[in-house]
VMD Tcl script that builds the backbone (N, CA, C; Angstrom):
set m [mol new atoms 234]
animate dup $m
set s [atomselect $m all]
$s set {name element resname resid chain x y z} {
  {N N ILE 1 A 3.393 -7.333 42.695}
  {CA C ILE 1 A 2.395 -7.795 44.389}
  {C C ILE 1 A 0.982 -6.482 43.144}
  {N N GLY 2 A 0.225 -6.616 42.432}
  {CA C GLY 2 A -0.535 -5.205 42.394}
  {C C GLY 2 A -1.694 -4.918 43.611}
  {N N GLY 3 A -2.128 -4.017 43.197}
  {CA C GLY 3 A -3.382 -3.322 44.381}
  {C C GLY 3 A -4.496 -4.326 44.685}
  {N N ILE 4 A -4.616 -4.266 45.920}
  {CA C ILE 4 A -6.225 -5.101 46.151}
  {C C ILE 4 A -7.071 -4.367 46.322}
  {N N VAL 5 A -8.505 -5.121 45.012}
  {CA C VAL 5 A -9.064 -4.567 44.764}
  {C C VAL 5 A -10.586 -5.392 45.999}
  {N N HIS 6 A -11.016 -5.068 46.491}
  {CA C HIS 6 A -12.268 -5.296 47.014}
  {C C HIS 6 A -13.309 -5.308 46.019}
  {N N VAL 7 A -14.544 -6.590 45.417}
  {CA C VAL 7 A -15.347 -7.010 44.289}
  {C C VAL 7 A -16.028 -7.284 44.869}
  {N N GLY 8 A -16.403 -7.904 46.066}
  {CA C GLY 8 A -17.805 -7.537 46.836}
  {C C GLY 8 A -17.621 -9.174 47.033}
  {N N SER 9 A -18.631 -9.216 48.546}
  {CA C SER 9 A -19.977 -10.384 49.398}
  {C C SER 9 A -17.989 -11.376 49.724}
  {N N GLY 10 A -17.047 -10.388 49.951}
  {CA C GLY 10 A -16.012 -10.684 50.580}
  {C C GLY 10 A -14.981 -11.412 49.821}
  {N N LEU 11 A -14.725 -11.119 48.520}
  {CA C LEU 11 A -13.938 -11.222 47.634}
  {C C LEU 11 A -12.690 -10.506 47.429}
  {N N TRP 12 A -11.828 -10.230 47.195}
  {CA C TRP 12 A -10.443 -9.385 46.655}
  {C C TRP 12 A -9.993 -9.745 45.755}
  {N N ARG 13 A -9.337 -8.780 45.193}
  {CA C ARG 13 A -8.573 -9.380 44.125}
  {C C ARG 13 A -7.574 -8.570 43.526}
  {N N ALA 14 A -6.563 -9.444 42.859}
  {CA C ALA 14 A -4.966 -8.815 43.620}
  {C C ALA 14 A -4.560 -9.584 42.420}
  {N N LYS 15 A -3.483 -8.454 41.723}
  {CA C LYS 15 A -2.684 -9.124 40.001}
  {C C LYS 15 A -1.246 -9.330 40.870}
  {N N ILE 16 A -0.218 -10.439 40.316}
  {CA C ILE 16 A 0.824 -11.127 40.731}
  {C C ILE 16 A 1.276 -11.648 39.689}
  {N N GLY 17 A 2.495 -11.302 39.368}
  {CA C GLY 17 A 3.250 -11.103 38.006}
  {C C GLY 17 A 4.419 -11.760 38.635}
  {N N CYS 18 A 4.435 -13.410 38.282}
  {CA C CYS 18 A 5.536 -13.725 38.442}
  {C C CYS 18 A 7.104 -14.437 37.747}
  {N N LEU 19 A 8.398 -14.399 37.644}
  {CA C LEU 19 A 9.033 -15.379 37.127}
  {C C LEU 19 A 9.345 -16.723 37.456}
  {N N GLU 20 A 9.651 -17.564 36.525}
  {CA C GLU 20 A 9.973 -18.643 36.848}
  {C C GLU 20 A 11.453 -18.908 36.630}
  {N N TYR 21 A 12.626 -19.256 36.872}
  {CA C TYR 21 A 14.019 -19.784 36.117}
  {C C TYR 21 A 14.314 -21.024 35.885}
  {N N TYR 22 A 14.646 -21.445 35.045}
  {CA C TYR 22 A 14.951 -22.781 34.970}
  {C C TYR 22 A 16.640 -22.680 34.871}
  {N N PRO 23 A 17.703 -23.368 36.025}
  {CA C PRO 23 A 18.674 -23.699 36.061}
  {C C PRO 23 A 19.210 -24.385 34.517}
  {N N PRO 24 A 20.412 -24.473 33.815}
  {CA C PRO 24 A 21.139 -25.492 33.504}
  {C C PRO 24 A 21.054 -26.815 33.898}
  {N N PRO 25 A 21.044 -28.052 32.686}
  {CA C PRO 25 A 21.659 -28.889 33.057}
  {C C PRO 25 A 23.056 -29.101 34.304}
  {N N LYS 26 A 23.195 -30.171 34.946}
  {CA C LYS 26 A 24.260 -30.013 35.371}
  {C C LYS 26 A 24.887 -30.497 35.357}
  {N N ILE 27 A 24.576 -31.640 34.017}
  {CA C ILE 27 A 25.911 -32.634 32.814}
  {C C ILE 27 A 25.482 -32.304 31.727}
  {N N SER 28 A 26.284 -32.236 31.093}
  {CA C SER 28 A 25.792 -32.408 29.478}
  {C C SER 28 A 25.151 -33.694 28.804}
  {N N ALA 29 A 24.294 -33.499 28.246}
  {CA C ALA 29 A 23.113 -33.603 27.770}
  {C C ALA 29 A 24.181 -34.801 26.124}
  {N N VAL 30 A 25.427 -34.347 25.743}
  {CA C VAL 30 A 25.800 -35.183 24.878}
  {C C VAL 30 A 26.837 -36.251 25.556}
  {N N ALA 31 A 26.649 -37.795 24.702}
  {CA C ALA 31 A 26.916 -38.605 24.848}
  {C C ALA 31 A 27.903 -39.502 24.103}
  {N N THR 32 A 28.928 -40.311 24.220}
  {CA C THR 32 A 29.527 -40.973 23.006}
  {C C THR 32 A 28.578 -42.543 23.257}
  {N N PRO 33 A 28.276 -42.880 21.848}
  {CA C PRO 33 A 27.060 -44.356 21.426}
  {C C PRO 33 A 27.762 -45.684 22.669}
  {N N THR 34 A 27.262 -46.331 22.811}
  {CA C THR 34 A 27.779 -48.079 23.513}
  {C C THR 34 A 27.855 -48.096 22.441}
  {N N GLY 35 A 28.184 -48.256 21.263}
  {CA C GLY 35 A 28.102 -49.160 20.466}
  {C C GLY 35 A 29.616 -48.777 19.645}
  {N N SER 36 A 30.093 -47.572 19.630}
  {CA C SER 36 A 31.922 -46.574 19.154}
  {C C SER 36 A 33.108 -47.506 19.653}
  {N N GLN 37 A 33.661 -47.122 18.817}
  {CA C GLN 37 A 34.999 -47.182 19.500}
  {C C GLN 37 A 35.613 -47.055 21.076}
  {N N SER 38 A 35.444 -45.477 20.538}
  {CA C SER 38 A 36.053 -44.960 21.980}
  {C C SER 38 A 36.105 -45.616 23.201}
  {N N ASN 39 A 34.350 -46.118 23.236}
  {CA C ASN 39 A 33.697 -46.379 24.602}
  {C C ASN 39 A 33.843 -47.489 24.709}
  {N N ARG 40 A 34.115 -48.850 23.811}
  {CA C ARG 40 A 35.018 -49.725 23.878}
  {C C ARG 40 A 35.801 -49.905 24.703}
  {N N ALA 41 A 37.278 -48.611 24.400}
  {CA C ALA 41 A 38.091 -48.596 24.609}
  {C C ALA 41 A 38.318 -48.614 26.379}
  {N N GLU 42 A 37.294 -47.486 26.258}
  {CA C GLU 42 A 36.867 -47.064 27.942}
  {C C GLU 42 A 36.985 -48.700 28.552}
  {N N GLN 43 A 35.490 -49.197 28.498}
  {CA C GLN 43 A 34.684 -50.589 28.570}
  {C C GLN 43 A 36.592 -51.025 29.148}
  {N N ALA 44 A 36.836 -51.492 27.993}
  {CA C ALA 44 A 38.262 -53.027 28.412}
  {C C ALA 44 A 39.065 -51.957 29.194}
  {N N ALA 45 A 39.265 -50.489 29.429}
  {CA C ALA 45 A 40.164 -50.178 30.225}
  {C C ALA 45 A 39.450 -50.170 31.500}
  {N N VAL 46 A 38.625 -50.165 31.617}
  {CA C VAL 46 A 37.879 -50.548 33.601}
  {C C VAL 46 A 37.708 -51.630 33.764}
  {N N ALA 47 A 37.644 -52.586 32.679}
  {CA C ALA 47 A 37.403 -54.123 33.245}
  {C C ALA 47 A 38.780 -54.463 33.556}
  {N N ALA 48 A 40.144 -54.137 32.641}
  {CA C ALA 48 A 41.458 -53.865 33.108}
  {C C ALA 48 A 41.893 -53.776 34.367}
  {N N GLY 49 A 40.325 -52.321 35.380}
  {CA C GLY 49 A 41.093 -52.274 36.383}
  {C C GLY 49 A 41.734 -50.864 36.613}
  {N N SER 50 A 42.316 -49.979 34.885}
  {CA C SER 50 A 42.721 -49.167 34.726}
  {C C SER 50 A 41.225 -48.024 33.999}
  {N N ALA 51 A 41.409 -46.991 34.688}
  {CA C ALA 51 A 40.944 -45.468 34.323}
  {C C ALA 51 A 41.397 -45.041 32.966}
  {N N PRO 52 A 40.198 -44.935 32.759}
  {CA C PRO 52 A 40.342 -44.484 30.544}
  {C C PRO 52 A 41.255 -42.905 30.837}
  {N N ALA 53 A 42.415 -42.319 30.130}
  {CA C ALA 53 A 43.151 -41.169 29.793}
  {C C ALA 53 A 41.841 -40.427 30.098}
  {N N GLY 54 A 41.994 -39.051 31.181}
  {CA C GLY 54 A 41.339 -38.289 31.044}
  {C C GLY 54 A 40.262 -38.165 32.186}
  {N N THR 55 A 39.888 -39.125 33.289}
  {CA C THR 55 A 39.014 -39.661 33.928}
  {C C THR 55 A 40.020 -39.286 35.623}
  {N N GLN 56 A 39.603 -39.314 36.112}
  {CA C GLN 56 A 39.836 -39.653 37.488}
  {C C GLN 56 A 39.073 -41.123 37.865}
  {N N PRO 57 A 40.023 -41.899 38.629}
  {CA C PRO 57 A 40.034 -42.918 38.999}
  {C C PRO 57 A 39.376 -42.708 40.514}
  {N N ASP 58 A 38.379 -44.427 40.441}
  {CA C ASP 58 A 37.175 -44.366 41.362}
  {C C ASP 58 A 37.710 -44.542 43.050}
  {N N PRO 59 A 38.100 -43.725 43.876}
  {CA C PRO 59 A 38.312 -44.010 44.959}
  {C C PRO 59 A 37.890 -45.046 45.718}
  {N N ALA 60 A 37.022 -45.234 45.951}
  {CA C ALA 60 A 36.731 -47.229 46.257}
  {C C ALA 60 A 37.755 -48.309 45.283}
  {N N LEU 61 A 38.015 -48.080 44.106}
  {CA C LEU 61 A 38.354 -48.575 43.595}
  {C C LEU 61 A 39.814 -49.055 43.988}
  {N N VAL 62 A 40.684 -47.988 44.468}
  {CA C VAL 62 A 41.975 -46.809 44.179}
  {C C VAL 62 A 42.382 -47.582 46.059}
  {N N ALA 63 A 41.759 -47.300 46.626}
  {CA C ALA 63 A 41.445 -47.354 47.847}
  {C C ALA 63 A 41.552 -49.161 48.250}
  {N N ALA 64 A 41.046 -50.028 47.625}
  {CA C ALA 64 A 40.189 -51.486 47.707}
  {C C ALA 64 A 41.673 -52.159 46.840}
  {N N GLN 65 A 42.587 -51.548 46.408}
  {CA C GLN 65 A 43.612 -52.542 45.685}
  {C C GLN 65 A 44.571 -51.608 46.755}
  {N N LYS 66 A 44.447 -50.547 46.682}
  {CA C LYS 66 A 46.096 -50.404 47.655}
  {C C LYS 66 A 45.580 -50.620 49.394}
  {N N GLN 67 A 44.774 -51.566 48.917}
  {CA C GLN 67 A 44.317 -52.184 50.874}
  {C C GLN 67 A 45.171 -53.924 50.265}
  {N N PHE 68 A 44.584 -53.955 48.921}
  {CA C PHE 68 A 44.747 -56.156 49.065}
  {C C PHE 68 A 46.358 -55.837 48.472}
  {N N ALA 69 A 46.754 -54.600 48.131}
  {CA C ALA 69 A 48.053 -54.630 47.929}
  {C C ALA 69 A 49.255 -54.694 49.123}
  {N N ALA 70 A 48.663 -54.288 50.020}
  {CA C ALA 70 A 49.059 -54.208 51.648}
  {C C ALA 70 A 48.736 -55.911 52.479}
  {N N LEU 71 A 47.629 -56.492 51.958}
  {CA C LEU 71 A 47.524 -57.488 52.480}
  {C C LEU 71 A 48.455 -59.095 51.809}
  {N N ALA 72 A 48.773 -58.163 50.366}
  {CA C ALA 72 A 49.319 -59.111 49.662}
  {C C ALA 72 A 51.277 -59.488 50.097}
  {N N GLY 73 A 51.044 -57.878 50.230}
  {CA C GLY 73 A 53.052 -58.023 50.681}
  {C C GLY 73 A 53.262 -58.908 52.304}
  {N N GLN 74 A 52.511 -58.606 53.443}
  {CA C GLN 74 A 51.805 -59.785 54.239}
  {C C GLN 74 A 52.553 -61.205 54.009}
  {N N ALA 75 A 51.689 -61.622 53.482}
  {CA C ALA 75 A 51.306 -62.861 53.183}
  {C C ALA 75 A 52.019 -63.310 52.218}
  {N N GLY 76 A 53.486 -62.322 51.853}
  {CA C GLY 76 A 54.554 -62.788 51.023}
  {C C GLY 76 A 53.930 -63.233 49.155}
  {N N ILE 77 A 52.648 -62.501 49.185}
  {CA C ILE 77 A 52.408 -63.055 47.360}
  {C C ILE 77 A 53.090 -61.678 46.701}
  {N N PRO 78 A 53.836 -61.949 45.612}
  {CA C PRO 78 A 54.596 -61.054 44.914}
  {C C PRO 78 A 53.026 -60.345 44.080}
}
mol reanalyze $m
mol bondsrecalc $m
mol representation Tube
mol addrep $m
């Protein structure tokens, strides 16, 4: 902030310098095209209920599968 200067008639002037910071994006802007072979393999793995290699499984899906297995065991379903 620079010095405040009286201009007259109740007006004052001051110089203010500002810097603006833009953080980098939180995710990569690079993605696999939807029609690629690797993306089709990932979609098939997700549809089959298994996570693709290198990714963490969905915690909600894992919990639901565990609950289903417990209930199936109680009902005597193999």
